[in-house]
N, C-alpha and C positions, 0 to 999 in steps of 0.2 A: 688365666694368669699362671705363668710358670712358677714353680716353687722357688727358683733362684731369683725371682723378682720380688720376693717378700723379705723385707729387712726388719729385724727386731731392734728397736731403739729404746732409750730410757728417758723418761721425763726428768729434767734436772731438778725441778722444784720439789716434786713429790717422790721421786726415786722409785717409780713403779713402771713395769714394762708395758708398752702398748705396741700395736702393729700398724705399720704404714705400708701401703701398697704403692710401688713405683714401677715404672717401665724399665726394661733392660737398658734402653738408651740413657735413662737417668742414672742407672748404676754405673755405666761407663764414664759419665761425666765426673763421678765422685773421685776417680783416681787421677784426673787430669783436667783442671779447670783454671780459669783466670780469677784469682782471688780479688784483684783490683776491680774487675767487673762485678763480682759478687758484692763488694763493699759499696759500689756506686748504686747497684740495684736496691740494696737494703735502704740506703739513704733516700733514694727516689721514692720507693714504695711507702716508706714510713711517712714521708712528707705528704704524699698523696692521700694517705689514709688518716692523717692527723695523729699518728702514733709516735711517741718519743723513742728514739733509738736507745736512750738510757733505760727505758722501761723494758725493752726487749732484753737488754744486757742483764738487768736485774732478775728478770724471769728465768733467763738462761743460766744465771749463776756465774757469769764471767765478769771480769773487772771493768770498771767504767772506762769507756774509750776503746775497748777491745774491737768492736765492730767498725768504728771509725778508722782505726789503724789498718784495717784490711785494704782500704782504698789507697794506702800509701805505697807507691810503687817501689820505694827504697826499702821497704820492710819485706825482705825475702823469706823470712822464717816464720812469719805469723800465719800459719795455716789453720783454719777452723776444723774442728773434728766433725765427723759425719752426723752425729746425733744433734749437734748444734744447728747444722744446716737444715735438718728436718724440722726442728722446732721453729726456726725462722720461716721456713716455707709454710708451715701451718699457721703461724701468727699473721703473716702477711697475705695469706690466702692466694698463694701462687705456687705453681708446680716447681719441683726441684730443677727440672730441665730448663724452664724459663729463667729461673733465678740465676742459674749458672752459665747460661749460654746466650741470652737475649739482652742487648743493651737497651733497656727500657727507656732510659733518659734521652736516647736519640730518635725515638719513634714519634711520629706525628700522632695527634689525638685519635684519628681513625685507625691507625696501625695499633695503637695501644688497645683500642676497643676490640679489634680483631684478635690481638694476642690474648686478651682476657677471654674472648669467645672460644678460642682454640684450647685454652687452659681448662675451661669448664667442660668442654666436650671431652677432653682427655680424662678429667677426673670422673665425670659421669660414666664414661666408658669403663674405666677401671672399677668403678663401684657397681657395674652391671645395671645402671639406670638407663643406659642406651644400648640397644641391640642393633648392630650394624648388619646389613645384608650385602652380599656380593652380587655384582653383575659382571660376569666375566667379559674379557676382551672379545672372545669369540661371539658371545651373545650380542654385544654392542655392535660388532661388525655386521652381524646378520640384521639387527634392527636398523642399522644405517641404510642398508640396501632396501629394506622394506618401508622405511620411513614411518614405523609404528612405535616410535619411542619419543617421549617428550623432548629430549635433547636434540632430536633430529627432525622435529616437526617444523615445517616451514609455512608461513602464512602466504607465501607467494611461490611460484614455480622455481624449482632449484635446478642448477646445472650439475649433474652428478660427476662431471669431470673436474670441476673446480671446487665443488661444495663438499669438502672432506668431513666437515664437522658441523655442529649446530650453526645455522645460517647467520646468526648475528653474534657469534662468539667473539672473544677478545682478539683472536688472531685467525684470519681465514686460512692461514697455512698450517694450522695445528691439526694433527691427526691423532687418532686414538693411540695412546702409548702403553696402555696396560689395563688391568682390571679396575673397575669402578666400585666404590662403596657408597651405600646410601643409608640414611637413618632418618626416622621421623623426629623433627624438632618442632614442638608446638603443634601446629596444624599444617606444617609443610614438610616436604621431603628435602633433606640436605644431600646433595650429590657431591662427592669428592672424586673428580676425574683426573686420571693420569693421562697426559698428552705430551706430544713432542713435535718439534719442527725439524725439517731436514738438516739445518745447519747447527742445531744445538746438540751438545754432548749429553747434558743432563736432561732427565725427564722434567716436564713442567707439570703444574697442578692448577686446576681451575675448580672453583667451588660455586655451586648454584643452590638457590632455593627454588623448588618447583611446587606449584599448587594448581588447582583448576579454577578458572573464572566461572562466572554465572552461566556462560554458554557451553561450558564443558571443555573449552580449549585450555591447553597448558599455559600457565602463567609462569614465566621464567625470569628470575631475578639473579643477575650476576653478582656474586659476593666479592671475589678477588681472584687474582691469578698470580702466578710466580713462575718464572722460567730460569731463574738463576739463584745461586746460593745467597741467602740473606737470613735475617733473624726469623722472619715469617716463614720462609721456605723450610728452615730446619724444624720449626714447630709443626708445619703441615706434614712433613715426612714422618715425624714421630707420631702424629695423630693417625696417619694412614696405616702405620705399622700396628697401632692399637686397634684400628678398625678391622684390619685383616685378621687379627687374633680373635676379636669379638665375633666376626662372621663365621668362624670355625666352631664356635660353641654350640652345644645342643640347644635347639629352640623348642620351647613348650608353650602351647597356647594356654590361656587361663582355664579353659574347659578341661584340658588334659591334666593340668597341674591340680585342679580341684578334685578330679576323679582319683588321682594318685593319692592325694592327701586324705580323701575319704576312706580309701582302702587301707592306708597305713594306720589310721586311727580307729578302724572298725573294731579291733580287738579290745581297745580301751573302752569303747561304748558298750560292747557285749558283756564286759566284766561287771557292769553296774546292775 
């Protein structure tokens, strides 16, 4: 996490400082966002979670009706301050990025579930609970030729001239568009693939769960795909940026970490 991604804010009710970690993408949203969308999302999430908007306003120390007025398009001057947005984000258990950029009220139930999934992945990545690994585009291209990667494993003969990507992917015309990032979620690998198609300007993204079945063959579950700008697309792009940063962090095994801790505490043990 870069130091410029750490924002110090203040609790309204108790007036003491605490630290919230947010991504660079979220910081950029703070200077230019749709306050009407923010107001709609607050009302939608509060209703979903059974929280009264008035209780949030009371905890934040703002006047009654303040948050409701955010959704009033005619109110051009009622802009919330940064620390209020962080408090709301924490109260409603949603990332700042999603709160400011995703129209949650227009999503289907499955899209809302995916949005919540991406939010938790982002939060756990920022908290270093998830450690992403990089699979470079070059490595994937090599694996594609050799057929020794779960995503390129075929249960029937493949035609290498037309089978560019995993044989039952969402789009047979998709080709590898960039580096892949993977992370263990539960007992499965989550793969975040960057792909593109010949006629598309934007990169696309496909997500998969991969595990092994009882015969040792890869079990591949398609989660979602997106090839155009949308609410979920923007969330996936932000998640991929965080995954890329996570993959660059120094990795330590439990054994190595324990050995280092033992060495660091040896002087304290010897002093007794």
